[in-house]
Phi, psi and omega in degrees: 000139172241147180225127181238135182261138178223142172299142182207115180048236183266020182209219181227142176251124175257112180271115181262138178230124176113206184263131174264092184217193182304319181295336183265359189302316182294314180299317181296311181301314180299325182287327186258337186298321186270001184283125180242003179300151182293338181224126179247117178259122176260107182278104185265010181302329182263003179277119185261346184202144179218124180244190182300323177295318177298319176297320178297318177300318179293321180295317178296317178300317180298319180295314179296319181295321179298319178294330180265004182056041179258137179270135179243135176225132173261126183254130166059043178294143175295163187306311181299314180293319177298321177297317179296315178298321179293316179297327179276001178061036181283354174296342177277343179263328185228159162275129179243122185217160173286159185282000000 
């Protein structure tokens, strides 16, 4: 997985490319842990796969963001990834929208 940061509106957009799974955990954590912007946009257009570990990473991020009063938005997930997020009821943790 690769993650690239871009300024975006009142926050930062992290463009993710590849699989968000166990192998990507270190890269993902490093990319999101130091972010203090008021709004974090996770650009999922390039995410091709999401497993239980990836869902766990997102859940931990949501908890930390809530404590820091940071807004999280997932942008443009592909159909398979959007289905997984929907089945896991992650719409209650994040705003999920098309790009």
